[in-house]
C-alpha positions in Angstrom: 69.1 67.5 97.7 68.3 70.4 100.0 70.3 68.8 102.8 73.4 68.6 100.6 73.1 72.2 99.4 72.7 73.4 103.0 75.8 71.5 104.1 77.7 73.0 101.2 76.7 76.5 102.2 77.6 75.9 105.8 81.1 74.6 104.8 81.6 77.6 102.5 80.5 80.0 105.3 82.9 78.3 107.8 85.8 78.7 105.3 85.0 82.3 104.8 84.9 83.0 108.5 88.1 81.2 109.0 89.7 83.2 106.2 88.5 86.4 107.8 90.0 85.4 111.2 93.3 84.7 109.5 93.3 88.0 107.7 92.6 89.9 111.0 95.4 88.0 112.7 97.8 88.7 109.9 96.9 92.5 110.0 97.5 92.4 113.7 101.0 91.0 113.2 100.3 87.5 114.5 102.2 84.6 113.0 99.8 83.2 110.5 100.6 80.9 107.6 99.3 82.9 104.7 100.2 83.1 101.1 101.2 86.5 99.8 101.4 87.1 96.1 103.2 90.0 94.6 103.1 91.2 91.0 105.9 93.0 89.4 104.5 96.0 87.5 106.6 96.8 84.5 108.0 100.2 83.6 106.3 101.3 80.5 107.9 103.6 77.9 105.2 106.2 78.0 106.4 108.1 74.9 106.5 104.9 72.8 103.0 103.9 74.0 101.6 107.3 73.2 103.2 107.3 69.7 102.0 103.8 68.9 98.5 105.2 69.5 99.2 108.1 67.3 98.3 110.7 70.0 99.8 114.0 71.0 100.8 114.4 74.6 97.7 116.6 75.2 95.4 114.1 73.5 96.9 111.1 75.4 96.7 112.9 78.7 93.1 113.9 78.1 92.0 110.6 76.8 93.3 108.6 79.7 93.0 111.1 82.6 96.5 112.2 83.1 97.8 115.8 83.6 99.6 116.9 80.5 102.5 118.2 82.6 102.8 114.9 84.4 102.9 113.1 81.0 105.7 115.5 79.8 107.7 114.9 83.0 107.4 111.1 82.5 108.5 111.3 78.9 111.4 113.6 79.7 112.6 111.4 82.6 112.1 114.1 85.3 109.7 111.9 87.2 108.4 108.4 86.9 104.9 106.9 87.2 104.0 105.5 90.6 102.5 102.0 91.1 98.9 102.7 90.2 99.9 104.9 87.2 102.3 102.1 86.0 99.4 99.6 86.2 97.2 101.8 84.1 99.9 102.5 81.6 100.6 98.8 81.3 97.0 98.2 80.5 96.9 101.1 78.0 100.0 99.7 76.3 98.4 96.3 75.8 94.6 97.0 75.6 93.9 100.8 75.1 90.4 100.0 73.9 89.5 98.4 77.2 90.6 101.5 79.2 88.8 103.8 76.7 85.6 101.7 77.0 85.8 101.6 80.8 86.3 105.4 81.1 83.4 106.0 78.7 81.1 103.8 80.6 82.1 105.4 83.9 81.4 109.0 82.8 
């Protein structure tokens, strides 16, 4: 049993090292057969999300860590959320309690 477990660990270690070598080669621009996955982050209607939660702009901004002015700009179409903000807004739209819980535990 020990021998089988050891062989399994060696194989896993070899696969990890090979993956790391491929990652370094890819970063260095070498031609490596890698799989790249992309995720399309949706545009979220910030005003609708905020209203569904029954929050004022100030309360929504405060609760989820945004600047109130930034939130106003998004809602009025003067600016748009960037990638990380869009991801956070998408999670807030679907699972606001998860974001609230995470932020409470982090503070």
